[in-house]
C-alpha positions in Angstrom: 68.8 72.8 164.2 71.5 70.9 162.5 68.9 69.3 160.2 67.7 72.6 158.9 71.3 73.8 158.3 72.2 70.5 156.4 68.9 70.9 154.3 69.6 74.6 153.6 73.2 73.8 152.5 72.0 70.8 150.6 69.5 72.9 148.7 71.9 75.5 147.7 74.7 73.0 146.8 72.4 71.1 144.6 71.1 74.2 142.8 74.7 75.4 142.2 75.7 72.0 140.9 72.7 72.1 138.5 73.4 75.7 137.4 77.2 74.8 136.6 76.0 71.7 134.6 73.6 73.9 132.6 75.9 76.7 132.1 78.7 74.5 130.6 76.0 72.6 128.7 77.7 69.4 129.3 76.7 67.1 132.3 80.2 65.2 132.3 82.2 68.5 132.6 79.8 70.0 135.0 79.9 67.1 137.3 83.8 67.1 136.9 84.0 70.8 137.9 81.6 70.4 140.8 83.6 67.5 142.3 87.1 69.2 141.8 85.8 72.6 143.3 83.9 70.8 145.9 86.9 68.9 147.1 88.7 72.1 147.3 86.0 73.7 149.3 85.4 70.8 151.7 89.1 70.5 152.6 89.3 74.2 153.3 86.2 74.2 155.4 87.4 71.1 157.2 90.7 72.9 158.2 88.9 76.0 159.2 86.5 74.0 161.4 89.2 71.8 162.8 91.4 74.8 163.7 88.3 76.5 165.3 88.2 79.4 162.8 84.7 78.7 161.9 81.8 77.7 164.1 80.2 74.3 164.1 77.1 75.7 162.6 78.9 77.0 159.6 80.7 73.6 159.2 77.4 71.8 159.3 75.7 74.2 156.7 78.7 74.6 154.3 80.7 71.6 154.8 78.2 68.9 155.3 75.2 70.4 153.7 76.3 72.5 150.8 79.5 70.5 149.8 77.5 67.1 150.4 75.0 68.1 147.8 77.3 70.1 145.5 79.6 67.2 144.9 78.0 64.2 143.7 79.2 60.7 143.7 76.0 59.2 142.4 76.0 61.3 139.2 79.6 60.7 138.7 79.0 56.7 138.9 75.9 57.1 136.6 77.9 59.1 134.1 80.7 56.7 134.1 78.5 53.8 133.6 76.7 55.4 130.7 80.2 55.9 129.1 81.1 52.3 129.7 77.8 51.0 128.2 78.3 53.3 125.3 81.8 51.7 124.9 83.6 54.9 125.4 86.2 53.3 127.4 88.9 55.8 126.9 86.5 58.6 128.2 85.4 56.7 131.0 88.9 55.9 132.2 90.0 59.6 131.7 87.0 60.8 133.5 87.4 58.4 136.5 91.2 58.9 136.6 91.2 62.7 136.1 88.4 63.0 138.8 90.2 61.1 141.4 93.6 62.5 140.7 92.5 66.1 140.7 90.3 65.7 143.7 93.3 64.2 145.7 95.7 66.9 144.4 93.5 69.6 145.4 92.8 68.2 148.9 96.4 67.5 149.5 97.3 70.9 148.3 94.8 72.6 150.7 96.1 70.5 153.5 99.7 71.2 152.6 99.3 74.9 152.4 97.0 75.5 155.4 98.2 72.8 157.9 
């Protein structure tokens, strides 16, 4: 059953990420938005699961499946390398730095507010 829930969550997460990238018409910004909002959602779901507010099946579906596919380290890495190969070092550095900083700020904020 867990495999099905992860697959279903992963399907919807990847479709959502694809939609955002197409909607903003820029892959770099779309990936950034997905990773930041996904960090927030994953942190919130983790707290809800650990405090037994949501059941395990919902954690598997939404936390592991959806957030795992919605956020995307492989695309983030690929886009960063493309910027470096294009010698756009400032943009690459800003992209990596802001992605990491904002993700950590969002996660720490969620933990601070709800824990």
